[in-house]
C-alpha positions as CSV (number, residue, x, y, z in Angstrom):
1,M,-17.7,-0.3,2.6
2,I,-19.6,-2.9,4.9
3,N,-21.4,-1.3,7.6
4,Q,-20.8,-3.2,10.6
5,Q,-21.1,-2.8,14.2
6,T,-17.6,-1.6,15.5
7,T,-15.9,-3.0,18.7
8,Q,-13.6,-1.2,21.2
9,D,-10.1,-1.7,22.0
10,K,-9.8,-3.8,25.1
11,D,-7.0,-1.7,26.5
12,S,-8.4,1.6,25.9
13,S,-11.4,3.7,24.2
14,R,-10.0,3.5,20.8
15,P,-12.3,2.4,18.0
16,I,-11.2,-0.5,16.2
17,G,-14.0,-1.7,14.0
18,P,-15.5,-2.4,11.7
19,C,-14.0,-5.8,11.7
20,Y,-15.0,-7.4,8.6
21,R,-14.8,-10.7,10.2
22,N,-15.2,-13.9,8.7
23,N,-15.9,-12.4,5.0
24,M,-12.4,-13.2,3.5
25,N,-11.9,-16.8,2.3
26,K,-10.0,-18.6,-0.5
27,V,-12.6,-17.8,-2.9
28,T,-11.9,-14.2,-2.4
29,C,-8.1,-15.1,-3.2
30,D,-9.1,-17.0,-6.3
31,K,-11.4,-14.3,-7.5
32,I,-8.6,-11.7,-7.2
33,S,-6.0,-13.7,-8.9
34,D,-8.6,-14.4,-11.7
35,W,-9.2,-10.9,-12.4
36,L,-5.6,-10.2,-12.2
37,S,-4.9,-12.9,-14.9
38,T,-7.8,-11.8,-17.0
39,Y,-6.9,-8.2,-17.1
40,L,-3.3,-9.1,-18.2
41,E,-4.3,-11.0,-20.9
42,K,-7.1,-8.7,-22.0
43,N,-4.4,-6.0,-22.4
44,S,-1.9,-8.3,-24.2
45,L,0.6,-7.9,-21.5
46,S,2.9,-10.9,-20.2
47,S,4.0,-10.3,-16.5
48,F,3.5,-8.6,-13.3
49,V,5.8,-6.4,-11.5
50,I,5.6,-5.7,-7.9
51,G,7.7,-4.0,-5.1
52,V,8.0,-5.8,-1.9
53,S,8.8,-4.0,1.3
54,G,8.2,-6.5,4.0
55,G,4.7,-5.3,5.0
56,V,1.5,-7.3,4.6
57,D,0.0,-5.3,1.8
58,S,3.1,-6.4,-0.7
59,A,3.3,-9.9,0.5
60,V,-0.5,-10.2,-0.1
61,V,-0.2,-8.6,-3.6
62,S,2.8,-10.6,-4.8
63,T,1.3,-13.6,-3.4
64,L,-1.9,-13.0,-5.6
65,C,-0.1,-12.3,-8.8
66,A,2.1,-15.5,-8.2
67,R,-1.0,-17.6,-7.8
68,T,-2.2,-16.6,-11.3
69,G,0.9,-18.6,-12.9
70,K,1.6,-15.6,-14.9
71,P,5.5,-14.5,-15.0
72,T,5.8,-12.6,-11.6
73,I,8.5,-10.3,-11.0
74,V,9.3,-9.3,-7.7
75,L,11.6,-6.4,-6.5
76,N,13.2,-5.8,-3.1
77,I,14.3,-2.1,-3.3
78,P,16.0,-0.8,-0.3
79,I,17.0,2.8,-0.2
80,N,19.0,3.3,3.4
81,S,16.4,0.8,4.8
82,K,16.1,-0.6,8.0
83,Q,17.8,-4.1,7.9
84,T,14.9,-5.7,9.9
85,H,12.5,-4.5,6.8
86,T,14.9,-5.7,4.4
87,N,15.2,-9.2,6.2
88,M,11.5,-9.5,6.0
89,S,11.4,-8.9,2.4
90,V,14.0,-11.1,1.6
91,K,12.2,-13.8,3.6
92,H,9.2,-13.3,1.8
93,C,10.7,-13.4,-1.6
94,A,12.5,-16.5,-0.5
95,W,9.2,-18.0,0.4
96,L,7.6,-17.0,-3.1
97,K,10.3,-18.7,-5.1
98,E,9.9,-21.9,-3.1
99,N,6.0,-22.2,-3.8
100,F,5.8,-20.6,-7.0
101,S,7.9,-21.3,-10.0
102,N,6.8,-18.3,-12.1
103,V,8.3,-15.8,-9.5
104,T,11.5,-14.0,-10.3
105,V,13.2,-11.9,-7.6
106,H,15.6,-9.0,-8.0
107,N,17.3,-7.4,-5.2
108,I,18.4,-3.8,-6.3
109,D,19.6,-1.3,-3.9
110,L,19.0,2.5,-4.8
111,S,20.8,3.8,-1.8
112,S,23.6,5.4,-3.7
113,V,21.3,6.7,-6.4
114,Y,19.4,8.4,-3.7
115,S,22.4,9.7,-2.1
116,T,23.5,11.2,-5.3
117,F,20.0,12.8,-5.9
118,R,20.5,14.5,-2.6
119,T,24.0,15.4,-2.9
120,T,23.3,17.0,-6.5
121,L,20.7,19.3,-4.7
122,D,22.9,20.2,-1.9
123,G,23.0,24.1,-1.6
124,T,20.3,24.5,-4.0
125,L,17.1,23.7,-1.7
126,E,16.4,24.0,1.9
127,V,16.3,20.5,3.0
128,N,12.7,19.1,3.6
129,E,12.9,15.5,4.6
130,L,9.2,14.9,3.5
131,A,10.1,15.5,0.0
132,Y,12.9,13.3,0.2
133,A,10.9,10.5,1.6
134,N,8.5,10.9,-1.2
135,T,11.8,10.8,-3.6
136,K,12.4,7.5,-2.2
137,S,9.1,6.2,-3.2
138,R,9.3,7.8,-6.8
139,L,13.0,6.1,-7.4
140,R,11.4,2.7,-6.7
141,M,8.2,3.6,-9.0
142,T,10.8,4.6,-11.7
143,L,12.6,1.2,-11.2
144,L,9.3,-0.9,-11.3
145,Y,8.4,0.9,-14.6
146,Q,11.7,0.1,-16.1
147,F,11.1,-3.8,-15.4
148,A,7.6,-3.2,-16.5
149,T,8.5,-1.9,-19.9
150,T,11.3,-4.4,-20.4
151,F,9.2,-7.3,-19.5
152,N,5.8,-6.1,-21.2
153,G,4.5,-6.0,-17.9
154,L,1.9,-4.5,-15.4
155,V,2.9,-2.9,-12.1
156,A,0.5,-4.2,-9.4
157,G,-0.2,-1.6,-6.8
158,T,-0.1,-2.3,-3.0
159,G,-2.2,0.1,-1.6
160,N,-5.2,-0.8,0.5
161,K,-8.8,0.9,0.9
162,V,-7.9,3.2,3.5
163,E,-4.6,4.5,2.0
164,D,-5.9,4.8,-1.4
165,F,-9.5,6.5,-1.0
166,G,-9.6,7.1,2.8
167,V,-6.8,9.3,3.9
168,G,-4.5,9.3,0.7
169,F,-1.6,8.0,2.5
170,Y,0.9,7.2,-0.4
171,T,3.3,9.4,-2.6
172,K,1.8,10.9,-5.7
173,Y,3.5,9.3,-8.6
174,G,5.5,7.2,-6.2
175,D,3.8,4.4,-4.6
176,G,0.6,5.7,-6.0
177,G,2.0,5.1,-9.6
178,V,0.6,1.7,-10.5
179,D,-1.2,0.1,-13.2
180,I,-4.0,-2.1,-11.3
181,G,-4.9,-2.2,-7.6
182,P,-5.8,-5.7,-6.5
183,I,-6.4,-4.9,-2.7
184,A,-7.6,-1.3,-3.2
185,D,-11.0,-2.3,-2.1
186,L,-9.9,-4.1,1.0
187,S,-9.4,-2.9,4.5
188,K,-6.3,-3.4,6.5
189,T,-8.0,-6.0,8.4
190,Q,-9.1,-7.7,5.4
191,V,-5.7,-7.8,3.9
192,R,-4.3,-9.4,7.0
193,Q,-7.0,-11.8,6.6
194,L,-6.1,-12.9,3.2
195,A,-2.5,-13.0,4.2
196,I,-3.1,-15.7,6.9
197,L,-5.2,-17.6,4.4
198,L,-2.4,-17.2,1.9
199,G,0.4,-18.6,4.1
200,V,2.2,-15.1,4.6
201,D,4.7,-15.4,7.2
202,R,3.0,-14.3,10.6
203,A,6.2,-12.0,11.3
204,I,4.9,-10.0,8.2
205,V,1.4,-10.1,9.1
206,N,1.8,-8.7,12.7
207,A,4.4,-6.3,12.0
208,A,3.5,-2.6,12.6
209,P,2.9,-1.0,9.3
210,T,5.5,1.4,8.0
211,D,6.1,3.0,4.7
212,G,9.9,2.6,5.2
213,L,10.7,6.0,3.9
214,W,12.0,7.7,7.0
215,E,15.4,7.2,8.6
216,D,14.0,7.0,12.2
217,D,11.8,4.0,11.2
218,R,8.5,5.8,12.3
219,T,5.4,3.8,11.9
220,D,2.5,4.7,10.0
221,E,0.4,5.3,13.2
222,E,3.0,7.5,14.3
223,Q,2.9,9.6,11.2
224,I,-1.1,9.6,10.9
225,G,-1.6,9.7,14.5
226,A,-4.2,7.1,14.4
227,S,-4.2,3.2,13.7
228,Y,-5.6,1.5,10.6
229,E,-8.4,0.0,12.7
230,E,-9.5,3.5,13.8
231,L,-9.0,4.7,10.3
232,E,-11.4,2.0,8.9
233,W,-14.0,2.8,11.6
234,A,-13.7,6.6,10.6
235,M,-13.9,5.7,6.9
236,D,-17.2,3.7,7.6
237,Y,-18.5,6.4,10.1
238,V,-18.0,9.4,7.5
239,D,-18.9,7.2,4.2
240,N,-21.9,5.6,5.8
241,S,-23.3,8.6,7.6
242,G,-22.7,7.4,11.0
243,T,-25.4,8.6,13.5
244,T,-24.1,7.5,16.9
245,S,-22.6,10.1,19.2
246,P,-18.6,9.5,19.0
247,T,-16.5,9.2,21.9
248,A,-13.7,11.7,22.8
249,R,-11.0,9.5,20.9
250,Q,-13.4,8.9,18.0
251,K,-13.8,12.6,17.5
252,E,-9.9,12.9,17.4
253,V,-9.9,10.1,14.8
254,L,-12.7,11.8,12.9
255,D,-10.7,14.9,12.8
256,I,-7.4,12.9,11.7
257,F,-9.1,11.2,9.1
258,N,-11.3,14.4,7.6
259,G,-7.9,16.5,7.7
260,Y,-6.1,13.9,5.8
261,R,-8.8,13.5,3.2
262,V,-9.3,17.0,2.5
263,R,-5.3,17.5,2.4
264,N,-4.8,14.6,0.2
265,S,-7.9,15.0,-2.0
266,H,-5.5,16.2,-5.0
267,K,-4.0,12.6,-4.8
268,M,-7.5,10.9,-4.6
269,N,-9.2,12.8,-7.3
270,P,-8.6,13.0,-11.2
271,I,-6.3,15.9,-11.8
272,P,-8.2,18.9,-12.7
273,I,-8.3,19.8,-16.6
274,F,-8.8,23.0,-17.7
275,T,-11.7,22.9,-20.8
276,L,-12.5,25.2,-23.5
277,E,-16.2,24.3,-23.4
278,E,-16.6,25.0,-19.7
279,N,-14.6,28.3,-20.1
280,K,-16.1,30.2,-23.1
């Protein structure tokens, strides 16, 4: 990660750097789309499959895939989703179809499938809403791979660097179950920069990030306890052995970041494998 000076939020002492200003441009967009196209061809695959949520990450990834000119299958998959999220997703899908002739859109509501899953488990397990939230993500992953196999496609991931390699903020074998990560080396700040360059709707760019898996519509920041800008700062501080003395809020953010990194290391690291050679 680029080591740049951090800035401070104008309204508080919350760290919001490193900002990665001015290092995203159309050349970056072209490089990612070319890389996607090359990988698809190298593996004798025919299409990209992406699930869109109404958020900026999936909006950017779907646009980058569409820019390759390859068949791009975009799925809007509400599961008891808030109508505001669904509306933004539908609006983005319409924009993609208007601008890219290679894009196909499918709106598939899995709410009834999810409800059946919950009903089937009634009386068998104690209700765990986190587990059910993860189930929503895994149902979406199952649908994405149903399309990918049918259309000889590649499931494109929508995770950014902080989510995928900083705090592991994703569902294992859910939105973490993908074939390729076009923005997994980009911070949220950089993803937003690309979104603006690509012409993504500003309402999507500016929307509060949320995974859309909870009935109360909680944001990512409410779940984690820190904003993505703060987590970017913490990731840079930890990975680059920061030496400056952190403020009180920065210490809080570091504790949050390190706590998630430790708890979610099982997601971010390869699965452990017992080997005969090492256990003679």
